[in-house]
N, C-alpha and C positions, 0 to 999 in steps of 0.2 A: 329651242332654248330651254323650255320647261323640262325636256328629256335630259338635257345636259345637267341642269341643276339637280334633278332627281338622282341622276347617276352619281353626281358629286357627293350628294348627301349619303347615298348608300355606301359609297367608298369610304367616307369619313366614319360612318357608323361601324362599318366592318373593321376599320383600322382600330377604332376605340375598343371594339370587342376582343380583338385578337392581341392587342398590345399587352394586356396583363399576362397572357400566356407566354409571350416572349420575355417579359420582365420577371416572371416567377422562376428564376433559376434555382436549381437545388442549393440548399444551404450546406456549405462544406464544413465538415467537422473533422479536424485533425486531432488524433489521440496519440500522444507520445508516452511511452513507458520504457523501463530499462530491463525488463526480464524477458525470458524466453516465452515463445508462444505456448509451450506445453505446460507452463505454470498456471495456477489458479487465476492470477491476474491476467496473464496472457490470453487464456481461453475466455475469460469473462469480457475482456475488451472486444474480442471477436463476436461474442454473443450480443453485446450491447450494440455493436455495429449492425448486426442482423436485425435486431429489434427496431432500432431507429429507422432503418431504411424500409423495412417491411411495413411497420405501423404508419409511416408517413407517406407510403406509396412513392417512395423515391424523392420526396422533398428534402430529406436529409441525405447527404452523400458523405459517408464516413471513411476516412483513411486512418489505418492503425499503423503506428511505427514502433515495433518492439525492439528489444535489445539495445536501447540507447542509440538507435540508428539515425534519429533526428536530433534529440537532445538528451543529456543526462537529466536527472531529477531536478537538480538545482537550476539548470538552464531552463527547464520546462516551466518552472514557476514564473520566471521572468518573461518567457515567451507567452504565457497565458495573459499576463498583464498587458502586453503589447498587442495582443490579438493575433499573434503568429500561429498559435494553436488554440483549440477550444476545449480540450480535455487533457488532463494529466492525472496520474495516480501515484504520487510520490510517497515514500515512507514518511512517517510522522516527523522524523528528525529535520526534514526540510522546512518545517513550519514553526518549530519550537521557539525561534527567535522572536516571533510576534504572537504566538499562542503557546505560552509556557505550560499550560495545563496538559498539553499533549505528551509531556514528559512522563505523566502518570502511567501511560501504557508501557513505558520501559521499566518500571519498577519490578524487580524480580519477585515472583511468587505472589503478586498482588491478585491476579486472576488465576483461579485453579481449574476452571472449566469453560467450555464454549458458552454454556448457558449463562453463567455469571457474567462473562465478558459482554455478550450481546445484549443482555438485560441492561447493562450500564450504558452501552453505546446508543441503544435505541430509546433509552429513557431520557429523563429530564437533564441529567448531567452531560450525557453525550451530545445532546442537541445544543446545550449551552456552548460546548466546545466548537461545534460546527459553525454556530452563529458568529463566532469571533473572527472568522475568516473575512467577513465583510469589511473590516477596517483596512484591509489591504486590497480592496477591489476584487476580491475573490468570493466564490460561493462554494462552501463545503457541502457536497451533495450526499456523501455516504462514506461509511467506513467499510473497507474491504479487508478480508483476512489473508494472511499467508501462513498462519498456524503458529504453534508454540515451538520454541527453539531448542536445539540440542547444541552441545559443546564439542568441538573437534580440535585435535592438535596433533603435533608430531613428536612431542617430548616424552609423555608418559600417560598412562591411564589416569583419568581424573575421577576419583570416587568421593573424596572429601573436599570441602572448599579449599583447604590449605594445599591441596595437590596442584592448584593453579599458580602457586608461588613461583615467580620468576619467568613465567611463560608469557610471550608476547601475543596478544590477541588483536585481531582486526575488529574494529567497531565502527558503527555509523557515528556521525557527529552527535553526541549526546552526553551531557554531564552525568545523567543517571547511569548510563552504561559504563562510563569511566569509573564511577564510584563502585559499581557492581563488581568490576574486576579488581579494583584496588583493595577493596575490603578483604579480599581473599589472597592478596599478594600478587595478583596478575598484573601485567603491564599492557594497558590499552593503547591501541595505535589506530588513529582515524584514517580510513582509506575509502575511496569511492568503490562501489560494488563491482564496477567493471575491471578493477585492478586486483581484486582479491585472489584470483587463481594464480596470476604471475607472482604476486607477493608471497603466497604460500610456497610456490614452486622454488622461488629464489631465496627463501628463508628470511625475507624482510619481516614477516610475522610467522609465528609458530602455529597459530590456531585461529579459530573464528567461531561465531555462533550463527546458526541458520536453521530455518525450518527444513524439513526433509526435501521439499520440492526444490528449493534453491540448491541444497547440497547435492542432489542428484543431477538436476538439469545443467548445472554449471560444472559438473564433473569434479567436484572437490574431492571425491573419493580417490582420485588419481594422485592427489598431493597431500593426503592426510593419512594418519595411521590409527588414531584412536578417536572414538566417539562415545560421549556420555549422554544417555537418554535422560535428560534432566527436565525438559519442558518447563524451564525456569522462567522464561520470559516470552512475551508475545511480540510478534512482528506483524504490523498491520499497515495499511495504506489509507490515505484519504483521497477519494475521487473528487476532483475539483474542476470548476470552470470559472469563467469571469462574470462579474456583474454586468459588464457591457454586453456580452454575448446573450445572457438571459433576457436583458431588456430589449434586445433586438428581435427576439422571437415573438411571432404572433401568438395569441392565447392558445389556439388549438395545437400548435407545434410545441408550445411550452408544456402543455399537459402530456403530450406524447413523450416528450423528453424526460419529464419527472417520473412518469409511470414506467418508462423503459429502464431508467436508472434503478428504481425500486426492484423491478423484476430481475435485472442483472445482478443486483446486490445479493438477493436471495440465492440466485444460481451460483454466484461466486463463493459464498460462504459454504454452501453444501459441497461444492466441488473442492474447496480447500481442505475440508475434512476428509473427503474420500481420497484425494490425491496424496494427502499427507501419509495416510496408511499405505497407499500404493507404493509411494517412493521409499518409504521405510523398508518395505518388503524387498524392493528392487536393490537397495543398498545391502541388505542382509544376504541376498542371493549372490552378490559379487564375491563374497568370502575374501575380501581384501583388507578388511578393517577389524580391529578389536573393538567390539561394541559392548558397552556396559550399561545396563538398565538400573537406575537407582531404585532401591526398595522404598516403601513408604517411611520406614524408620530413618533411612538415610536422607530422604527428602526433608524431613522435619529438621534435621541438623542443618541442612542448607538454608531452609527457611529462617531459622533463628539467626544465622550469620547474615543473610541478605537483608533481613528486616532492620538491621542496624542502620542502614542508610536512609530509611524513610524520613526520619525527622529532619535530615539535611534539606529536604525538598518541601517541607510544610509551607514555607513562606513563598517560594517561587511558584509552586503548583497550586497551593491552596489546601490546607489541611482538610477543609470540608469536602473537597473533591476526593481525596484519598479515603477519608472516613466513609463517604458514600459508597465507594467501591468495596471496602471491607465489610460493610453492613449487608451486602447482597449475599444470600446463601444459595 
């Protein structure tokens, strides 16, 4: 009888010891984004997957879904709130409905260098913007780059702002981008990124604005004739998760998660700059397009034209946010 009782106690103790091992299933992290794997965001998503899985010894299990294969950006934001995915990295335009300050990054010629841009993002004002995501149950983790934009079209070379007159341009959903083209006579047309190639091919729109990585990897060079190297505006993304997901993480995994995001952000920004130059050269090598690089004097003319729209957004964005960006040298 004593032997049976002892055996039973040993069995119970053993069960209690191994039960946590069975219970500790890997935490699945689904990461949805809309661009190709070869872009800075695509490569950084894969790098973040590697970091999370290696640093956690497999306690994180990450699945990355590129090219809108799971959700487009707008759907991804809703999926985050419902817990269907745990990471997304949409363009800023998907959040401006409840964080209007993000429209600041669309203002043309507000940021003239990577150094000025990142100083703002990583400083007091950028962190204030990230913090506002909480009111929608989201956590703004970091800003990721896709570089500064160029202008492409099928109608004519664009050298002066007035050369955009009457040309239909695809834009993301953004009041700032609407005004950016309207101030020079262009006709903005909102379209999802996944539809841009076919829209250019079919003549629904005549042109678009993109960083070089998007322009090359989406093969827009097949459906465009002219490119102006303006670097007039910035295209960035916000890496986001949900408050619910963060709350569910034990402290050790939360630290691994935050540290991995920071490391992946540094990697992404460096890669964005390198790939931007790489894809620019790839486009030039094609010899299919007429490419015009604006001189410094020509850029100043553009700046004077585009800055006319700034006051229209003082109230919605906050003049203090815009002035803080302009004060960074």
